[in-house]
C-alpha positions, 0 to 999 in steps of 0.5 A, spaced: 736 917 332 729 918 329 724 914 332 717 913 329 711 912 335 705 908 333 699 912 337 694 909 334 688 906 338 691 900 342 686 894 342 685 890 348 688 884 345 694 888 342 699 884 347 697 877 344 697 880 337 704 882 338 706 876 341 703 872 335 706 876 330 713 875 334 712 868 333 711 868 326 716 873 324 722 869 328 719 862 326 725 859 324 729 861 330 724 858 335 723 852 331 730 850 331 730 852 339 724 847 340 728 842 336 734 843 340 730 843 347 726 836 344 733 832 344 734 833 351 727 833 354 724 827 357 718 823 354 714 825 360 715 832 360 714 833 353 707 836 354 709 842 357 712 849 355 719 851 354 724 857 355 727 859 348 733 862 347 734 866 341 741 870 339 741 877 339 744 877 332 738 874 330 733 879 332 735 885 328 730 890 326 730 895 321 731 902 323 731 910 321 737 914 323 741 920 321 746 920 316 753 920 318 756 927 320 762 930 322 769 930 318 771 923 315 775 920 310 773 916 304 777 913 298 774 915 291 777 912 284 782 916 281 786 918 287 794 918 287 795 914 294 791 908 293 791 903 287 786 897 286 788 891 291 791 896 297 790 894 304 786 900 308 786 900 315 779 900 318 777 906 321 777 906 329 771 905 332 768 907 339 769 900 342 769 893 341 764 887 342 765 881 346 762 874 345 763 872 353 769 868 352 776 869 353 779 873 358 776 879 362 777 886 358 776 893 360 774 894 353 768 892 349 760 890 350 756 885 348 748 883 349 745 877 352 741 872 348 733 874 348 730 869 352 722 868 353 717 862 355 713 859 350 706 856 353 704 849 352 700 850 346 705 854 343 710 849 344 706 844 341 704 848 335 711 849 333 712 841 335 707 839 330 708 845 325 711 840 320 706 835 320 701 835 314 695 836 319 698 841 324 692 840 329 693 833 329 693 833 337 687 836 337 683 831 333 679 825 336 684 820 334 683 812 334 679 810 340 676 803 343 670 804 347 668 799 352 662 798 357 661 796 364 654 796 368 654 801 373 648 803 378 644 808 376 639 809 382 632 806 382 626 804 378 619 802 379 619 796 375 625 790 374 626 783 376 625 780 383 632 779 384 634 786 383 629 788 389 632 793 394 628 791 400 631 797 404 628 802 399 622 799 398 620 798 406 622 806 407 617 807 401 612 803 404 613 806 411 612 813 408 606 811 404 603 809 411 605 815 415 602 819 409 595 816 408 594 814 416 596 821 418 589 824 418 586 818 421 591 818 427 589 826 428 582 824 428 583 818 433 587 822 438 581 827 438 576 821 439 580 818 444 580 825 448 573 826 447 571 819 450 575 820 456 571 826 457 565 822 456 566 817 461 568 822 466 562 826 465 556 821 463 559 814 464 561 808 461 554 806 459 551 812 456 549 812 449 554 818 447 560 814 450 558 807 446 558 812 440 565 814 441 567 807 442 564 805 435 567 811 431 574 809 434 573 802 432 571 804 425 577 809 425 582 803 427 579 799 422 581 804 417 588 805 419 589 797 419 586 797 412 592 801 409 596 796 406 603 794 409 606 794 402 604 796 396 606 794 389 607 802 388 612 802 394 617 797 390 624 799 388 629 796 384 636 797 383 637 800 376 643 798 372 645 802 365 651 800 361 656 806 360 663 807 357 668 804 361 672 810 364 678 812 361 682 815 367 688 811 366 693 808 361 699 804 361 704 804 355 709 799 353 715 802 349 719 796 347 726 798 343 731 794 340 738 796 342 742 791 338 748 793 334 744 795 328 740 800 332 745 806 331 744 813 335 740 816 329 735 810 329 734 811 337 733 818 336 727 817 331 724 812 336 724 817 341 720 822 337 715 817 335 714 815 343 714 822 345 708 823 340 705 817 342 705 819 350 703 826 348 697 823 344 695 818 350 696 824 355 690 828 351 685 822 352 687 819 359 688 823 366 693 818 369 698 814 364 704 810 366 710 808 362 714 802 362 720 802 358 723 795 355 730 794 352 732 788 348 738 785 345 739 777 346 735 779 353 730 784 355 729 788 361 725 793 364 729 800 365 728 807 366 727 812 361 735 815 361 737 808 360 732 806 355 735 811 350 742 812 352 745 806 355 751 803 350 749 796 352 749 792 345 749 785 343 745 780 338 737 780 337 732 776 340 726 780 340 721 775 343 725 776 350 722 783 350 715 780 348 715 775 353 717 780 358 711 785 356 707 779 357 709 777 364 709 784 367 701 785 364 700 778 368 703 780 374 701 788 375 695 790 370 690 784 370 685 787 374 681 790 368 683 798 370 688 799 365 688 801 358 694 798 355 698 800 349 704 798 346 709 801 341 715 797 338 721 800 335 726 795 331 730 795 325 726 788 324 733 784 323 731 778 328 734 771 328 730 767 323 728 762 328 725 767 333 720 771 328 715 766 328 715 766 336 714 773 336 708 772 332 705 767 336 707 771 343 704 777 340 698 774 337 696 770 343 698 773 349 699 780 348 694 783 343 688 780 347 690 785 353 691 791 348 687 797 346 692 798 341 699 795 339 704 799 333 710 796 330 715 801 327 720 798 323 726 803 322 730 801 316 731 803 309 731 798 304 727 792 304 722 789 310 726 784 314 724 778 317 720 780 323 716 785 318 714 779 314 712 775 320 708 781 323 704 782 317 700 775 318 697 778 324 694 785 321 688 782 318 686 778 324 687 783 329 684 790 328 688 793 334 694 791 331 698 796 326 705 796 323 709 802 319 716 803 316 720 809 317 726 810 313 728 817 315 726 822 320 721 826 316 717 820 316 715 820 323 709 825 323 706 822 317 707 815 320 704 816 326 698 820 323 697 813 319 697 809 325 692 813 329 687 815 324 684 808 323 677 807 327 678 801 332 671 800 334 
């Protein structure tokens, strides 16, 4: 077999260029593998890389090779042995190929799938590839900025109530030492001279009296240095700084009544994944609380949230009341940036929808940075949607969108988080 070798100069980044060329060439197979990986991936593990397996048969490359040599048979038209439609035995080959299934055999050979590792950024690029804005996760999306008062050193002016006594006294002491240091040195020298004068000349000698007078004048100058001066005063300085966004709390609320089938749950999971990914790009620490409900609501783990088969009627207010209770019990210290996302088909008990609007508007939205309601259903909006519409104008941190099919997940997410909430 003839092989063509590229002997052109290799640049420093040729490996990276080749990798990008590979990703572009087999984009379809890689995207399919990524989608398969997402279905079995946890929400908390979304923002990681992934091992991707591509079948070897999908990696075929065009090759140059010599023509088939030797003696071989070929049937042409016009021969006297075969007619159109006759079955011809396949020529023998040099072995078989196996798929890896069935009993062991001494014959045949196969080839394993090609496995390689996608980096975190490569995985996310492919994950968001079919979005209208491919760089959505790198965009500064909606954010609420809060401020708090913070110590910022000391200032030379301010309110008397903010005087820092220790700092002021320390400054006054340093000033007195600095101003009095030359006088103290001179005082020590005069006292030594006075002792010598007394010893040699006596107490009543004029030189001794002059030294005493000079020492008294020097002591008066030292005592004239103010104990504290306005220059020494230091005040505690405070400035307003943006509230640290180091931790966030995300509530995932999903309707699991009989009308929410597996397809709708899968759509909700993808939306929750996007929301979690967005929050992890803005916060160092994030905690996720999963709440599922039918006629009753309970806090569950992620596996039960998406895969439990428990079902029943629909009372949405039970989930909102549970969320309100959890916020009051665990997260009222003001250190959490609270987000909420509710996914439902909107089919709620008619008498319960007004209760949902009241609980959400009065007891949940005041604590939330942002709350999004997603109605996953084709056709006309349901009664819960109509009640929630009454909250949109009066609560800028509340938004709602409808998803009729999975292809609308990314555009809806973009629409929800492109708005400025400041």
